[in-house]
Biopython code that builds the backbone (N, CA, C, O; Angstrom):
import numpy as np
from Bio.PDB.StructureBuilder import StructureBuilder

atoms = [
    (1, "UNK", "N", (0.890, -1.115, 0.272)),
    (1, "UNK", "CA", (-0.087, -0.271, 0.502)),
    (1, "UNK", "C", (0.611, 1.082, -0.393)),
    (1, "UNK", "O", (1.751, 0.944, -0.838)),
    (2, "UNK", "N", (-0.009, 2.143, -0.579)),
    (2, "UNK", "CA", (1.139, 3.657, -0.997)),
    (2, "UNK", "C", (1.065, 4.242, 0.570)),
    (2, "UNK", "O", (0.203, 3.734, 1.286)),
    (3, "UNK", "N", (1.732, 5.054, 1.017)),
    (3, "UNK", "CA", (2.157, 5.559, 2.321)),
    (3, "UNK", "C", (0.737, 6.756, 1.437)),
    (3, "UNK", "O", (0.499, 7.303, 0.360)),
    (4, "UNK", "N", (0.143, 6.578, 2.877)),
    (4, "UNK", "CA", (-1.024, 8.556, 2.498)),
    (4, "UNK", "C", (-0.319, 9.538, 2.328)),
    (4, "UNK", "O", (-0.940, 10.378, 1.677)),
    (5, "UNK", "N", (0.832, 9.907, 2.631)),
    (5, "UNK", "CA", (1.959, 10.202, 2.667)),
    (5, "UNK", "C", (1.806, 11.205, 0.668)),
    (5, "UNK", "O", (1.734, 12.359, 0.245)),
    (6, "UNK", "N", (1.833, 9.867, 0.136)),
    (6, "UNK", "CA", (2.236, 9.959, -0.761)),
    (6, "UNK", "C", (0.983, 9.737, -1.794)),
    (6, "UNK", "O", (1.126, 9.122, -2.852)),
    (7, "UNK", "N", (-0.059, 10.214, -1.438)),
    (7, "UNK", "CA", (-1.300, 9.988, -2.128)),
    (7, "UNK", "C", (-1.601, 11.475, -2.641)),
    (7, "UNK", "O", (-1.001, 12.528, -2.422)),
    (8, "UNK", "N", (-2.532, 11.243, -3.260)),
    (8, "UNK", "CA", (-3.358, 12.655, -4.008)),
    (8, "UNK", "C", (-4.795, 12.435, -4.125)),
    (8, "UNK", "O", (-5.311, 11.398, -4.543)),
    (9, "UNK", "N", (-5.401, 13.473, -3.732)),
    (9, "UNK", "CA", (-6.862, 13.540, -3.014)),
    (9, "UNK", "C", (-7.934, 12.934, -4.123)),
    (9, "UNK", "O", (-7.644, 13.609, -5.111)),
    (10, "UNK", "N", (-8.636, 12.354, -4.388)),
    (10, "UNK", "CA", (-9.311, 11.920, -5.137)),
    (10, "UNK", "C", (-11.228, 13.307, -5.286)),
    (10, "UNK", "O", (-11.836, 13.544, -4.242)),
    (11, "UNK", "N", (-11.638, 13.805, -6.395)),
    (11, "UNK", "CA", (-12.792, 14.501, -6.296)),
    (11, "UNK", "C", (-13.281, 13.797, -5.739)),
    (11, "UNK", "O", (-13.206, 12.572, -5.834)),
    (12, "UNK", "N", (-13.969, 14.511, -4.940)),
    (12, "UNK", "CA", (-15.554, 14.410, -3.444)),
    (12, "UNK", "C", (-16.757, 14.783, -3.600)),
    (12, "UNK", "O", (-17.082, 15.788, -2.969)),
    (13, "UNK", "N", (-17.426, 14.356, -4.159)),
    (13, "UNK", "CA", (-19.113, 14.270, -4.445)),
    (13, "UNK", "C", (-19.854, 14.066, -3.030)),
    (13, "UNK", "O", (-19.334, 13.560, -2.035)),
    (14, "UNK", "N", (-21.380, 14.636, -3.149)),
    (14, "UNK", "CA", (-21.902, 14.804, -1.902)),
    (14, "UNK", "C", (-22.366, 13.061, -1.998)),
    (14, "UNK", "O", (-22.619, 12.621, -3.120)),
    (15, "UNK", "N", (-22.436, 12.363, -1.096)),
    (15, "UNK", "CA", (-22.945, 10.615, -1.017)),
    (15, "UNK", "C", (-21.652, 9.982, -0.965)),
    (15, "UNK", "O", (-21.459, 8.869, -0.476)),
    (16, "UNK", "N", (-20.641, 10.830, -1.559)),
    (16, "UNK", "CA", (-19.613, 9.568, -1.155)),
    (16, "UNK", "C", (-19.633, 8.983, 0.247)),
    (16, "UNK", "O", (-19.855, 9.771, 1.166)),
    (17, "UNK", "N", (-19.443, 7.792, 0.510)),
    (17, "UNK", "CA", (-19.217, 6.723, 1.506)),
    (17, "UNK", "C", (-18.101, 7.363, 2.220)),
    (17, "UNK", "O", (-17.177, 7.975, 1.683)),
    (18, "UNK", "N", (-18.280, 7.153, 3.561)),
    (18, "UNK", "CA", (-17.246, 7.516, 4.562)),
    (18, "UNK", "C", (-16.568, 6.494, 4.784)),
    (18, "UNK", "O", (-17.165, 5.421, 4.689)),
    (19, "UNK", "N", (-15.055, 6.479, 5.165)),
    (19, "UNK", "CA", (-14.050, 5.564, 6.071)),
    (19, "UNK", "C", (-14.754, 4.695, 6.465)),
    (19, "UNK", "O", (-15.506, 5.098, 7.352)),
    (20, "UNK", "N", (-14.895, 3.440, 6.164)),
    (20, "UNK", "CA", (-15.299, 2.426, 6.802)),
    (20, "UNK", "C", (-14.639, 2.292, 8.555)),
    (20, "UNK", "O", (-13.653, 2.901, 8.968)),
    (21, "UNK", "N", (-15.144, 1.729, 9.026)),
    (21, "UNK", "CA", (-14.302, 1.848, 10.521)),
    (21, "UNK", "C", (-12.973, 0.741, 10.582)),
    (21, "UNK", "O", (-12.330, 0.950, 11.611)),
    (22, "UNK", "N", (-12.469, -0.233, 9.861)),
    (22, "UNK", "CA", (-11.796, -1.471, 9.500)),
    (22, "UNK", "C", (-10.575, -0.160, 8.971)),
    (22, "UNK", "O", (-9.667, 0.316, 9.653)),
    (23, "UNK", "N", (-11.035, 0.243, 7.233)),
    (23, "UNK", "CA", (-9.943, 1.362, 7.076)),
    (23, "UNK", "C", (-9.390, 2.503, 7.512)),
    (23, "UNK", "O", (-8.408, 3.026, 6.984)),
    (24, "UNK", "N", (-10.463, 3.279, 9.253)),
    (24, "UNK", "CA", (-10.241, 4.203, 9.079)),
    (24, "UNK", "C", (-8.569, 3.811, 10.519)),
    (24, "UNK", "O", (-7.500, 4.343, 10.818)),
    (25, "UNK", "N", (-9.469, 2.468, 10.978)),
    (25, "UNK", "CA", (-8.027, 1.745, 11.820)),
    (25, "UNK", "C", (-6.511, 1.801, 11.168)),
    (25, "UNK", "O", (-5.492, 2.026, 11.820)),
    (26, "UNK", "N", (-6.573, 1.524, 9.608)),
    (26, "UNK", "CA", (-5.803, 0.957, 9.261)),
    (26, "UNK", "C", (-4.970, 2.394, 8.804)),
    (26, "UNK", "O", (-3.757, 2.416, 9.008)),
    (27, "UNK", "N", (-5.556, 3.449, 8.260)),
    (27, "UNK", "CA", (-4.346, 5.049, 7.795)),
    (27, "UNK", "C", (-4.282, 5.821, 9.786)),
    (27, "UNK", "O", (-3.551, 6.712, 10.220)),
    (28, "UNK", "N", (-4.973, 5.293, 10.258)),
    (28, "UNK", "CA", (-4.542, 5.630, 12.073)),
    (28, "UNK", "C", (-3.589, 5.241, 12.272)),
    (28, "UNK", "O", (-2.947, 5.968, 13.030)),
    (29, "UNK", "N", (-3.046, 4.299, 11.931)),
    (29, "UNK", "CA", (-1.695, 3.132, 11.802)),
    (29, "UNK", "C", (-0.562, 4.619, 11.804)),
    (29, "UNK", "O", (0.317, 4.866, 12.629)),
    (30, "UNK", "N", (-0.900, 5.303, 10.778)),
    (30, "UNK", "CA", (-0.118, 6.125, 9.763)),
    (30, "UNK", "C", (0.197, 7.238, 10.943)),
    (30, "UNK", "O", (1.370, 7.381, 11.288)),
    (31, "UNK", "N", (-0.421, 7.710, 11.314)),
    (31, "UNK", "CA", (-0.783, 8.931, 11.557)),
    (31, "UNK", "C", (-1.156, 8.860, 13.574)),
    (31, "UNK", "O", (-2.173, 9.286, 14.120)),
    (32, "UNK", "N", (-0.180, 8.316, 14.126)),
    (32, "UNK", "CA", (-0.087, 8.889, 14.897)),
    (32, "UNK", "C", (0.022, 9.195, 15.926)),
    (32, "UNK", "O", (0.478, 8.541, 16.864)),
    (33, "UNK", "N", (-0.635, 10.898, 15.904)),
    (33, "UNK", "CA", (-0.142, 12.096, 16.371)),
    (33, "UNK", "C", (-1.279, 12.042, 15.456)),
    (33, "UNK", "O", (-0.836, 12.045, 14.308)),
    (34, "UNK", "N", (-2.356, 12.001, 15.468)),
    (34, "UNK", "CA", (-3.642, 12.595, 15.444)),
    (34, "UNK", "C", (-4.594, 11.837, 16.431)),
    (34, "UNK", "O", (-4.415, 10.989, 17.305)),
    (35, "UNK", "N", (-5.920, 12.645, 15.813)),
    (35, "UNK", "CA", (-7.380, 12.415, 16.853)),
    (35, "UNK", "C", (-7.909, 12.392, 16.412)),
    (35, "UNK", "O", (-7.718, 13.295, 15.597)),
    (36, "UNK", "N", (-9.371, 11.543, 16.048)),
    (36, "UNK", "CA", (-11.160, 11.353, 15.646)),
    (36, "UNK", "C", (-11.653, 12.011, 17.020)),
    (36, "UNK", "O", (-11.613, 11.465, 18.122)),
    (37, "UNK", "N", (-12.122, 13.288, 16.733)),
    (37, "UNK", "CA", (-12.805, 14.055, 17.416)),
    (37, "UNK", "C", (-14.087, 14.361, 17.029)),
    (37, "UNK", "O", (-14.233, 14.334, 15.807)),
    (38, "UNK", "N", (-15.059, 14.641, 17.664)),
    (38, "UNK", "CA", (-16.302, 14.395, 17.653)),
    (38, "UNK", "C", (-16.532, 16.350, 17.720)),
    (38, "UNK", "O", (-16.385, 16.962, 18.777)),
    (39, "UNK", "N", (-16.932, 17.106, 16.275)),
    (39, "UNK", "CA", (-17.756, 18.255, 16.327)),
    (39, "UNK", "C", (-18.802, 18.543, 16.011)),
    (39, "UNK", "O", (-19.051, 18.789, 14.831)),
    (40, "UNK", "N", (-19.790, 18.603, 17.039)),
    (40, "UNK", "CA", (-20.990, 18.700, 16.503)),
    (40, "UNK", "C", (-21.893, 17.682, 15.896)),
    (40, "UNK", "O", (-22.933, 17.971, 15.304)),
    (41, "UNK", "N", (-21.417, 16.413, 16.085)),
    (41, "UNK", "CA", (-21.894, 14.881, 15.358)),
    (41, "UNK", "C", (-21.533, 15.050, 13.964)),
    (41, "UNK", "O", (-22.230, 14.853, 12.969)),
    (42, "UNK", "N", (-19.638, 15.676, 14.099)),
    (42, "UNK", "CA", (-18.965, 15.282, 12.766)),
    (42, "UNK", "C", (-17.534, 14.442, 13.726)),
    (42, "UNK", "O", (-16.974, 14.868, 14.736)),
    (43, "UNK", "N", (-17.277, 13.224, 13.000)),
    (43, "UNK", "CA", (-16.050, 12.929, 13.089)),
    (43, "UNK", "C", (-14.663, 13.847, 11.875)),
    (43, "UNK", "O", (-14.556, 14.043, 10.664)),
    (44, "UNK", "N", (-13.799, 14.185, 13.201)),
    (44, "UNK", "CA", (-13.094, 15.043, 12.153)),
    (44, "UNK", "C", (-11.788, 14.096, 12.891)),
    (44, "UNK", "O", (-11.796, 13.185, 13.719)),
    (45, "UNK", "N", (-10.541, 14.909, 12.036)),
    (45, "UNK", "CA", (-9.338, 13.941, 12.753)),
    (45, "UNK", "C", (-8.024, 15.927, 12.922)),
    (45, "UNK", "O", (-7.799, 16.741, 12.027)),
    (46, "UNK", "N", (-7.691, 15.938, 13.925)),
    (46, "UNK", "CA", (-7.892, 16.627, 14.577)),
    (46, "UNK", "C", (-6.401, 16.426, 15.503)),
    (46, "UNK", "O", (-6.138, 15.515, 16.289)),
    (47, "UNK", "N", (-5.466, 17.722, 15.074)),
    (47, "UNK", "CA", (-3.566, 17.341, 15.680)),
    (47, "UNK", "C", (-2.932, 18.753, 15.762)),
    (47, "UNK", "O", (-3.201, 19.551, 14.865)),
    (48, "UNK", "N", (-2.188, 19.082, 16.677)),
    (48, "UNK", "CA", (-2.419, 19.788, 17.327)),
    (48, "UNK", "C", (-0.572, 20.180, 17.083)),
    (48, "UNK", "O", (0.047, 19.486, 17.889)),
    (49, "UNK", "N", (0.085, 20.771, 16.512)),
    (49, "UNK", "CA", (1.218, 20.872, 16.249)),
    (49, "UNK", "C", (1.889, 22.266, 16.835)),
    (49, "UNK", "O", (1.399, 23.393, 16.756)),
    (50, "UNK", "N", (3.193, 21.869, 17.468)),
    (50, "UNK", "CA", (3.680, 23.132, 18.443)),
    (50, "UNK", "C", (4.877, 23.602, 17.961)),
    (50, "UNK", "O", (5.471, 22.818, 17.221)),
    (51, "UNK", "N", (5.461, 24.792, 18.200)),
    (51, "UNK", "CA", (6.091, 25.864, 17.652)),
    (51, "UNK", "C", (6.793, 26.405, 18.644)),
    (51, "UNK", "O", (6.548, 26.341, 19.848)),
    (52, "UNK", "N", (8.141, 27.227, 17.816)),
    (52, "UNK", "CA", (9.050, 28.071, 19.267)),
    (52, "UNK", "C", (8.074, 29.213, 19.277)),
    (52, "UNK", "O", (8.086, 29.755, 20.382)),
    (53, "UNK", "N", (7.292, 29.730, 18.495)),
    (53, "UNK", "CA", (6.635, 31.299, 18.425)),
    (53, "UNK", "C", (6.006, 31.696, 17.452)),
    (53, "UNK", "O", (6.329, 31.272, 16.342)),
    (54, "UNK", "N", (5.223, 32.369, 17.552)),
    (54, "UNK", "CA", (3.648, 33.097, 16.508)),
    (54, "UNK", "C", (4.072, 32.571, 14.905)),
    (54, "UNK", "O", (3.353, 31.985, 14.096)),
    (55, "UNK", "N", (5.224, 32.921, 14.793)),
    (55, "UNK", "CA", (5.944, 33.623, 13.618)),
    (55, "UNK", "C", (6.168, 31.893, 12.818)),
    (55, "UNK", "O", (5.888, 31.414, 11.719)),
    (56, "UNK", "N", (6.681, 31.490, 13.816)),
    (56, "UNK", "CA", (7.037, 29.484, 13.097)),
    (56, "UNK", "C", (5.299, 28.998, 12.907)),
    (56, "UNK", "O", (4.851, 28.357, 11.956)),
    (57, "UNK", "N", (4.425, 29.573, 14.240)),
    (57, "UNK", "CA", (3.106, 28.517, 13.445)),
    (57, "UNK", "C", (2.359, 29.388, 12.036)),
    (57, "UNK", "O", (1.794, 28.831, 11.095)),
    (58, "UNK", "N", (2.534, 30.765, 12.202)),
    (58, "UNK", "CA", (1.689, 31.308, 11.032)),
    (58, "UNK", "C", (2.250, 30.574, 9.524)),
    (58, "UNK", "O", (1.562, 30.258, 8.553)),
    (59, "UNK", "N", (3.828, 30.424, 9.725)),
    (59, "UNK", "CA", (4.513, 30.089, 8.343)),
    (59, "UNK", "C", (3.946, 28.826, 8.211)),
    (59, "UNK", "O", (3.614, 28.620, 7.043)),
    (60, "UNK", "N", (3.692, 27.834, 9.020)),
    (60, "UNK", "CA", (2.648, 26.495, 9.116)),
    (60, "UNK", "C", (2.125, 26.290, 8.248)),
    (60, "UNK", "O", (2.063, 25.568, 7.252)),
    (61, "UNK", "N", (1.351, 27.729, 9.191)),
    (61, "UNK", "CA", (-0.512, 27.794, 8.588)),
    (61, "UNK", "C", (-0.779, 27.994, 7.377)),
    (61, "UNK", "O", (-1.655, 27.452, 6.703)),
    (62, "UNK", "N", (0.006, 28.812, 7.063)),
    (62, "UNK", "CA", (0.152, 29.175, 5.470)),
    (62, "UNK", "C", (0.266, 27.893, 4.355)),
    (62, "UNK", "O", (-0.357, 27.558, 3.347)),
    (63, "UNK", "N", (1.403, 27.385, 5.111)),
    (63, "UNK", "CA", (2.101, 26.107, 4.237)),
    (63, "UNK", "C", (0.943, 24.840, 3.461)),
    (63, "UNK", "O", (0.848, 24.192, 2.419)),
    (64, "UNK", "N", (0.004, 25.098, 5.139)),
    (64, "UNK", "CA", (-0.873, 23.980, 4.904)),
    (64, "UNK", "C", (-2.007, 24.522, 3.803)),
    (64, "UNK", "O", (-2.585, 23.981, 2.860)),
    (65, "UNK", "N", (-2.035, 25.787, 4.359)),
    (65, "UNK", "CA", (-2.854, 26.779, 3.444)),
    (65, "UNK", "C", (-2.750, 26.601, 1.820)),
    (65, "UNK", "O", (-3.761, 26.624, 1.119)),
    (66, "UNK", "N", (-1.235, 26.393, 1.206)),
    (66, "UNK", "CA", (-0.978, 26.371, 0.126)),
    (66, "UNK", "C", (-1.167, 25.283, -0.268)),
    (66, "UNK", "O", (-1.985, 25.438, -1.176)),
    (67, "UNK", "N", (-0.805, 23.603, -0.129)),
    (67, "UNK", "CA", (-1.184, 22.283, 0.648)),
    (67, "UNK", "C", (-2.817, 22.366, -0.458)),
    (67, "UNK", "O", (-3.170, 21.934, -1.555)),
    (68, "UNK", "N", (-3.385, 23.157, 0.609)),
    (68, "UNK", "CA", (-4.889, 22.873, 1.204)),
    (68, "UNK", "C", (-5.522, 22.778, -0.348)),
    (68, "UNK", "O", (-6.072, 21.823, -0.895)),
    (69, "UNK", "N", (-5.104, 24.768, -1.092)),
    (69, "UNK", "CA", (-5.360, 25.368, -2.099)),
    (69, "UNK", "C", (-4.516, 24.306, -3.137)),
    (69, "UNK", "O", (-4.811, 24.410, -4.327)),
    (70, "UNK", "N", (-3.977, 23.775, -2.942)),
    (70, "UNK", "CA", (-3.395, 22.699, -4.649)),
    (70, "UNK", "C", (-4.622, 21.837, -4.733)),
    (70, "UNK", "O", (-5.403, 21.738, -5.679)),
    (71, "UNK", "N", (-4.654, 21.088, -3.295)),
    (71, "UNK", "CA", (-5.869, 19.790, -3.451)),
    (71, "UNK", "C", (-7.071, 20.048, -3.589)),
    (71, "UNK", "O", (-7.854, 19.196, -4.007)),
    (72, "UNK", "N", (-7.483, 21.405, -3.228)),
    (72, "UNK", "CA", (-8.934, 21.775, -3.462)),
    (72, "UNK", "C", (-9.616, 21.315, -1.769)),
    (72, "UNK", "O", (-10.839, 21.456, -1.734)),
    (73, "UNK", "N", (-9.178, 20.959, -0.836)),
    (73, "UNK", "CA", (-9.612, 20.611, -0.177)),
    (73, "UNK", "C", (-9.094, 21.026, 1.410)),
    (73, "UNK", "O", (-8.134, 20.391, 1.847)),
    (74, "UNK", "N", (-9.643, 21.959, 2.175)),
    (74, "UNK", "CA", (-9.693, 22.811, 3.074)),
    (74, "UNK", "C", (-10.016, 22.401, 4.263)),
    (74, "UNK", "O", (-11.225, 22.342, 4.485)),
    (75, "UNK", "N", (-9.196, 22.054, 5.223)),
    (75, "UNK", "CA", (-8.793, 22.265, 6.526)),
    (75, "UNK", "C", (-9.262, 23.432, 7.529)),
    (75, "UNK", "O", (-8.999, 24.573, 7.148)),
    (76, "UNK", "N", (-10.002, 23.276, 8.911)),
    (76, "UNK", "CA", (-10.242, 24.237, 10.041)),
    (76, "UNK", "C", (-8.919, 24.326, 10.462)),
    (76, "UNK", "O", (-8.367, 23.268, 10.765)),
    (77, "UNK", "N", (-8.126, 25.651, 10.567)),
    (77, "UNK", "CA", (-7.287, 26.073, 11.063)),
    (77, "UNK", "C", (-6.964, 27.121, 12.275)),
    (77, "UNK", "O", (-7.018, 28.300, 11.924)),
    (78, "UNK", "N", (-6.660, 26.899, 13.550)),
    (78, "UNK", "CA", (-6.946, 27.288, 14.692)),
    (78, "UNK", "C", (-5.361, 28.165, 15.195)),
    (78, "UNK", "O", (-4.718, 27.862, 16.200)),
    (79, "UNK", "N", (-5.018, 29.184, 14.295)),
    (79, "UNK", "CA", (-3.667, 29.781, 15.168)),
    (79, "UNK", "C", (-3.800, 30.630, 16.116)),
    (79, "UNK", "O", (-4.580, 31.546, 16.373)),
    (80, "UNK", "N", (-2.383, 29.897, 16.862)),
    (80, "UNK", "CA", (-2.337, 30.412, 18.613)),
    (80, "UNK", "C", (-0.927, 30.931, 18.895)),
    (80, "UNK", "O", (-0.284, 30.801, 17.853)),
    (81, "UNK", "N", (-0.275, 31.394, 19.733)),
    (81, "UNK", "CA", (1.346, 32.238, 20.043)),
    (81, "UNK", "C", (1.866, 30.392, 20.249)),
    (81, "UNK", "O", (1.361, 29.721, 21.149)),
    (82, "UNK", "N", (2.795, 29.861, 19.381)),
    (82, "UNK", "CA", (3.503, 28.777, 19.527)),
    (82, "UNK", "C", (2.460, 27.654, 19.272)),
    (82, "UNK", "O", (2.639, 26.762, 20.102)),
    (83, "UNK", "N", (1.342, 27.347, 18.350)),
    (83, "UNK", "CA", (0.775, 25.978, 18.708)),
    (83, "UNK", "C", (0.048, 26.194, 16.726)),
    (83, "UNK", "O", (0.339, 27.167, 16.031)),
    (84, "UNK", "N", (-0.796, 25.117, 16.290)),
    (84, "UNK", "CA", (-1.772, 25.382, 15.518)),
    (84, "UNK", "C", (-2.352, 24.536, 15.272)),
    (84, "UNK", "O", (-1.775, 23.554, 14.807)),
    (85, "UNK", "N", (-3.639, 24.525, 15.452)),
    (85, "UNK", "CA", (-4.555, 23.027, 15.451)),
    (85, "UNK", "C", (-5.206, 23.057, 14.041)),
    (85, "UNK", "O", (-5.975, 23.828, 13.466)),
    (86, "UNK", "N", (-4.707, 22.138, 13.790)),
    (86, "UNK", "CA", (-5.132, 21.279, 11.720)),
    (86, "UNK", "C", (-6.421, 20.530, 12.153)),
    (86, "UNK", "O", (-6.433, 20.034, 13.279)),
    (87, "UNK", "N", (-7.528, 20.405, 11.333)),
    (87, "UNK", "CA", (-9.127, 19.883, 11.635)),
    (87, "UNK", "C", (-8.999, 19.375, 10.280)),
    (87, "UNK", "O", (-8.538, 20.109, 9.406)),
    (88, "UNK", "N", (-9.423, 17.996, 9.984)),
    (88, "UNK", "CA", (-9.678, 17.780, 8.450)),
    (88, "UNK", "C", (-10.906, 16.824, 8.479)),
    (88, "UNK", "O", (-11.019, 15.744, 9.058)),
    (89, "UNK", "N", (-11.646, 17.386, 7.836)),
    (89, "UNK", "CA", (-13.328, 16.772, 7.425)),
    (89, "UNK", "C", (-13.457, 16.591, 5.920)),
    (89, "UNK", "O", (-12.547, 16.982, 5.189)),
    (90, "UNK", "N", (-14.504, 16.037, 5.445)),
    (90, "UNK", "CA", (-14.935, 16.266, 4.387)),
    (90, "UNK", "C", (-16.731, 16.393, 4.178)),
    (90, "UNK", "O", (-17.783, 15.758, 4.104)),
    (91, "UNK", "N", (-16.132, 17.676, 4.159)),
    (91, "UNK", "CA", (-17.835, 18.592, 4.679)),
    (91, "UNK", "C", (-18.751, 18.511, 3.871)),
    (91, "UNK", "O", (-19.826, 18.987, 4.235)),
    (92, "UNK", "N", (-18.651, 17.774, 2.252)),
    (92, "UNK", "CA", (-19.381, 17.001, 1.846)),
    (92, "UNK", "C", (-20.671, 15.774, 2.239)),
    (92, "UNK", "O", (-21.838, 15.451, 2.014)),
    (93, "UNK", "N", (-19.390, 15.412, 3.015)),
    (93, "UNK", "CA", (-20.203, 13.890, 4.273)),
    (93, "UNK", "C", (-20.709, 13.766, 4.854)),
    (93, "UNK", "O", (-21.556, 12.926, 5.157)),
    (94, "UNK", "N", (-19.942, 15.484, 5.588)),
    (94, "UNK", "CA", (-19.885, 15.066, 7.270)),
    (94, "UNK", "C", (-19.450, 14.534, 8.074)),
    (94, "UNK", "O", (-19.925, 14.213, 9.163)),
    (95, "UNK", "N", (-18.592, 14.387, 7.687)),
    (95, "UNK", "CA", (-17.491, 13.161, 7.980)),
    (95, "UNK", "C", (-15.988, 12.648, 7.465)),
    (95, "UNK", "O", (-15.406, 13.685, 7.147)),
    (96, "UNK", "N", (-15.444, 11.954, 7.327)),
    (96, "UNK", "CA", (-14.087, 11.758, 7.171)),
    (96, "UNK", "C", (-14.665, 10.720, 5.807)),
    (96, "UNK", "O", (-15.685, 10.031, 5.788)),
    (97, "UNK", "N", (-13.305, 10.950, 4.391)),
    (97, "UNK", "CA", (-13.237, 10.652, 3.879)),
    (97, "UNK", "C", (-11.859, 10.371, 3.616)),
    (97, "UNK", "O", (-11.029, 11.239, 3.884)),
    (98, "UNK", "N", (-11.484, 9.221, 3.105)),
    (98, "UNK", "CA", (-9.829, 9.110, 2.432)),
    (98, "UNK", "C", (-8.991, 10.052, 2.924)),
    (98, "UNK", "O", (-8.077, 10.262, 3.722)),
    (99, "UNK", "N", (-10.191, 10.865, 1.530)),
    (99, "UNK", "CA", (-8.947, 12.392, 1.483)),
    (99, "UNK", "C", (-8.294, 12.713, 2.898)),
    (99, "UNK", "O", (-7.123, 12.625, 3.266)),
    (100, "UNK", "N", (-9.635, 13.181, 3.678)),
    (100, "UNK", "CA", (-8.779, 13.320, 5.077)),
    (100, "UNK", "C", (-7.758, 12.830, 5.279)),
    (100, "UNK", "O", (-6.753, 13.539, 5.219)),
    (101, "UNK", "N", (-7.630, 11.185, 5.648)),
    (101, "UNK", "CA", (-6.358, 10.792, 5.953)),
    (101, "UNK", "C", (-4.715, 11.086, 4.925)),
    (101, "UNK", "O", (-3.520, 11.057, 5.218)),
    (102, "UNK", "N", (-5.534, 11.369, 3.592)),
    (102, "UNK", "CA", (-3.983, 12.076, 3.427)),
    (102, "UNK", "C", (-3.037, 13.300, 2.942)),
    (102, "UNK", "O", (-1.928, 13.498, 2.445)),
    (103, "UNK", "N", (-4.255, 14.039, 3.431)),
    (103, "UNK", "CA", (-4.242, 15.539, 3.742)),
    (103, "UNK", "C", (-3.652, 14.918, 5.403)),
    (103, "UNK", "O", (-2.462, 14.604, 5.419)),
    (104, "UNK", "N", (-4.127, 14.816, 6.207)),
    (104, "UNK", "CA", (-3.495, 14.592, 7.655)),
    (104, "UNK", "C", (-1.819, 13.949, 6.967)),
    (104, "UNK", "O", (-0.882, 14.747, 6.982)),
    (105, "UNK", "N", (-1.675, 13.083, 6.629)),
    (105, "UNK", "CA", (-0.917, 12.626, 6.297)),
    (105, "UNK", "C", (0.644, 13.695, 5.758)),
    (105, "UNK", "O", (1.851, 13.720, 6.001)),
    (106, "UNK", "N", (-0.160, 14.301, 5.083)),
    (106, "UNK", "CA", (0.976, 15.459, 3.907)),
    (106, "UNK", "C", (1.086, 16.807, 4.946)),
    (106, "UNK", "O", (2.070, 17.530, 4.787)),
    (107, "UNK", "N", (0.010, 17.195, 6.102)),
    (107, "UNK", "CA", (0.306, 18.179, 7.510)),
    (107, "UNK", "C", (1.185, 17.812, 7.877)),
    (107, "UNK", "O", (1.939, 18.690, 8.293)),
    (108, "UNK", "N", (1.759, 16.195, 7.998)),
    (108, "UNK", "CA", (2.870, 15.446, 8.678)),
    (108, "UNK", "C", (3.687, 15.761, 7.819)),
    (108, "UNK", "O", (4.730, 16.011, 8.424)),
    (109, "UNK", "N", (3.803, 15.873, 6.950)),
    (109, "UNK", "CA", (4.863, 15.920, 6.030)),
    (109, "UNK", "C", (4.757, 17.248, 6.243)),
    (109, "UNK", "O", (4.775, 17.428, 7.461)),
    (110, "UNK", "N", (4.654, 18.293, 5.641)),
    (110, "UNK", "CA", (5.142, 19.795, 6.281)),
    (110, "UNK", "C", (5.990, 20.375, 7.194)),
    (110, "UNK", "O", (7.034, 21.022, 7.111)),
    (111, "UNK", "N", (5.145, 19.907, 8.263)),
    (111, "UNK", "CA", (6.108, 19.638, 9.820)),
    (111, "UNK", "C", (7.369, 19.112, 10.277)),
    (111, "UNK", "O", (8.064, 19.490, 11.220)),
    (112, "UNK", "N", (7.560, 18.124, 9.405)),
    (112, "UNK", "CA", (8.432, 17.796, 9.609)),
    (112, "UNK", "C", (9.797, 17.651, 8.829)),
    (112, "UNK", "O", (10.855, 17.052, 9.017)),
    (113, "UNK", "N", (9.265, 18.489, 7.856)),
    (113, "UNK", "CA", (10.345, 18.857, 6.661)),
    (113, "UNK", "C", (10.965, 20.502, 6.535)),
    (113, "UNK", "O", (11.769, 20.793, 5.650)),
]
sb = StructureBuilder()
sb.init_structure("model")
sb.init_model(0)
sb.init_chain("A")
sb.init_seg("    ")
for serial, (resi, resn, name, xyz) in enumerate(atoms, 1):
    if name == "N":
        sb.init_residue(resn, " ", resi, " ")
    sb.init_atom(name, np.array(xyz, "f"), 0.0, 1.0, " ", f" {name:<3s}", serial, name[0])
structure = sb.get_structure()
């Protein structure tokens, strides 16, 4: 299986299937620093990234924004002093799609580069 960070998102439509529990478990093994959270009944992937200061967190946030624009898939990002919280989910299906796991892995790759 190709690592998630090396995959690209596929076009997603309303009614596309959410990730099955078994597949979700497999994907989460590649995303050990991420959590699945429930926000208003919608499952989302979330991770808090830590930085030395606000500027480093802002630079990272902008890199995630550039990645999101390239893929046409956009997260929620909370920028604070020394940290950025990123949440991925698929708005069209009100839950988690394979694309969200791909984007989480690619976000990790940005952070680690």
